[in-house]
NURONU-313690 format. One line per field, with one value per residue: residue number from 1; residue in three letters; chain; x, y, z of N, C-alpha, C in turn. Coordinates in nm, 2 decimals. Layout:
N
resi	c(NUM_...)
resn	c(ALA_...)
chain	c(A_...)
n.X	c(X_...)
n.Y	c(Y_...)
n.Z	c(Z_...)
ca.X	c(X_...)
ca.Y	c(Y_...)
ca.Z	c(Z_...)
c.X	c(X_...)
c.Y	c(Y_...)
c.Z	c(Z_...)
// end
This chain:
64
resi	c(1_2_3_4_5_6_7_8_9_10_11_12_13_14_15_16_17_18_19_20_21_22_23_24_25_26_27_28_29_30_31_32_33_34_35_36_37_38_39_40_41_42_43_44_45_46_47_48_49_50_51_52_53_54_55_56_57_58_59_60_61_62_63_64)
resn	c(MET_VAL_LYS_ARG_GLY_LEU_ILE_PRO_LYS_PRO_GLU_SER_ASN_PHE_LEU_LYS_VAL_LYS_CYS_PRO_LYS_CYS_SER_ASN_GLU_GLN_THR_LEU_PHE_GLU_ARG_CYS_ALA_THR_ILE_VAL_LYS_CYS_SER_VAL_CYS_ASP_GLU_ILE_LEU_ALA_GLU_PRO_SER_GLY_GLY_ARG_ALA_THR_ILE_LYS_GLY_GLU_VAL_VAL_GLN_THR_PHE_SER)
chain	c(A_A_A_A_A_A_A_A_A_A_A_A_A_A_A_A_A_A_A_A_A_A_A_A_A_A_A_A_A_A_A_A_A_A_A_A_A_A_A_A_A_A_A_A_A_A_A_A_A_A_A_A_A_A_A_A_A_A_A_A_A_A_A_A)
n.X	c(0.08_0.06_0.16_0.02_0.12_0.04_-0.03_0.22_0.21_0.25_0.53_0.52_0.32_0.06_-0.01_-0.26_-0.21_-0.25_-0.20_-0.02_-0.03_-0.22_-0.43_-0.49_-0.54_-0.34_-0.22_0.05_0.35_0.47_0.75_0.90_1.14_1.21_1.17_0.85_0.61_0.34_0.07_-0.07_0.02_0.30_0.43_0.65_0.57_0.67_0.99_1.27_1.43_1.61_1.48_1.17_0.98_1.01_0.73_0.57_0.32_-0.02_-0.12_-0.39_-0.52_-0.44_-0.35_-0.35)
n.Y	c(-0.12_0.22_0.51_0.83_1.16_1.49_1.76_1.99_2.34_2.63_2.86_3.12_3.39_3.55_3.89_4.15_4.48_4.81_5.11_5.39_5.64_5.66_5.50_5.26_4.91_4.63_4.31_4.12_3.93_3.80_3.75_3.90_3.94_4.16_4.52_4.63_4.82_5.05_5.01_5.22_5.48_5.45_5.45_5.31_4.99_4.76_4.64_4.43_4.24_4.04_3.83_3.82_4.07_4.43_4.60_4.88_4.99_4.97_4.66_4.49_4.24_3.90_3.62_3.29)
n.Z	c(0.00_-0.09_0.07_0.07_0.09_0.21_-0.02_-0.07_0.04_-0.16_-0.12_-0.19_-0.30_-0.51_-0.53_-0.49_-0.56_-0.47_-0.64_-0.51_-0.62_-0.84_-0.77_-0.91_-0.93_-0.93_-1.02_-0.89_-0.86_-0.55_-0.51_-0.71_-0.98_-1.12_-1.15_-1.09_-1.24_-1.23_-1.45_-1.55_-1.46_-1.44_-1.19_-0.94_-0.82_-0.70_-0.59_-0.65_-0.39_-0.33_-0.20_-0.10_-0.26_-0.22_-0.15_-0.27_-0.28_-0.15_-0.02_-0.12_-0.15_-0.10_-0.29_-0.25)
ca.X	c(0.00_0.14_0.11_0.03_0.13_-0.03_0.04_0.28_0.16_0.36_0.58_0.50_0.18_0.03_-0.07_-0.32_-0.15_-0.31_-0.10_-0.04_-0.04_-0.35_-0.53_-0.51_-0.51_-0.26_-0.18_0.19_0.41_0.53_0.89_0.94_1.28_1.24_1.09_0.71_0.56_0.19_0.04_-0.14_0.10_0.44_0.48_0.70_0.49_0.75_1.13_1.33_1.53_1.68_1.38_1.05_1.00_0.97_0.61_0.56_0.18_-0.10_-0.16_-0.53_-0.56_-0.34_-0.40_-0.26)
ca.Y	c(0.00_0.34_0.62_0.96_1.28_1.61_1.84_2.11_2.47_2.71_2.95_3.26_3.42_3.66_4.00_4.26_4.59_4.94_5.22_5.50_5.76_5.67_5.40_5.15_4.79_4.55_4.18_4.10_3.81_3.84_3.74_3.94_3.95_4.28_4.62_4.63_4.96_5.06_5.01_5.34_5.60_5.42_5.45_5.18_4.92_4.66_4.63_4.30_4.26_3.92_3.73_3.88_4.21_4.54_4.65_5.02_5.03_4.90_4.52_4.48_4.10_3.80_3.50_3.18)
ca.Z	c(0.00_-0.10_0.15_0.01_0.18_0.17_-0.12_0.00_0.00_-0.21_-0.02_-0.23_-0.34_-0.59_-0.45_-0.56_-0.50_-0.51_-0.66_-0.42_-0.70_-0.92_-0.71_-0.99_-0.87_-1.02_-0.96_-0.92_-0.79_-0.43_-0.53_-0.84_-1.01_-1.19_-1.10_-1.14_-1.25_-1.25_-1.60_-1.58_-1.44_-1.43_-1.05_-0.90_-0.72_-0.63_-0.63_-0.60_-0.28_-0.31_-0.17_-0.13_-0.31_-0.14_-0.20_-0.25_-0.27_-0.04_-0.05_-0.11_-0.14_-0.12_-0.36_-0.22)
c.X	c(0.09_0.07_0.13_0.03_0.04_0.04_0.10_0.23_0.27_0.40_0.57_0.36_0.18_-0.04_-0.15_-0.28_-0.22_-0.20_-0.12_-0.06_-0.18_-0.46_-0.57_-0.47_-0.45_-0.22_-0.03_0.24_0.49_0.69_0.94_1.09_1.31_1.15_0.96_0.66_0.41_0.17_-0.03_-0.05_0.25_0.51_0.53_0.62_0.57_0.89_1.19_1.43_1.60_1.59_1.25_1.07_0.96_0.85_0.59_0.42_0.11_-0.14_-0.31_-0.58_-0.44_-0.41_-0.30_-0.30)
c.Y	c(0.13_0.45_0.75_1.07_1.39_1.69_1.97_2.24_2.55_2.82_3.10_3.27_3.53_3.76_4.10_4.39_4.72_5.05_5.34_5.63_5.77_5.58_5.29_5.02_4.69_4.42_4.16_3.98_3.87_3.84_3.78_3.96_4.08_4.39_4.62_4.77_4.95_5.07_5.14_5.46_5.58_5.44_5.31_5.11_4.82_4.66_4.50_4.33_4.13_3.80_3.78_4.02_4.31_4.61_4.80_5.07_4.95_4.76_4.51_4.34_4.01_3.67_3.39_3.05)
c.Z	c(0.00_-0.01_0.08_0.11_0.13_0.06_-0.05_-0.05_-0.05_-0.11_-0.06_-0.30_-0.45_-0.50_-0.54_-0.49_-0.56_-0.52_-0.57_-0.49_-0.77_-0.87_-0.80_-0.92_-0.97_-0.95_-0.99_-0.83_-0.67_-0.43_-0.67_-0.86_-1.08_-1.12_-1.17_-1.13_-1.27_-1.40_-1.64_-1.57_-1.42_-1.29_-1.02_-0.79_-0.64_-0.68_-0.57_-0.49_-0.24_-0.27_-0.20_-0.17_-0.21_-0.21_-0.17_-0.23_-0.16_-0.09_-0.02_-0.08_-0.17_-0.18_-0.32_-0.29)
// end
């Protein structure tokens, strides 16, 4: 009989971030490798920092 374990939960999530300048909401990856800018006003929303990104806007929702 084969024992099956639980499926491991991912360690990173997608985030819905609100732009501090124009209030546009945009979905981005929590561990982004490049600078993420707002698609409306080009404000920087996230900067990579080696692990988890530095989020510049307000996190509205987390998708796990």
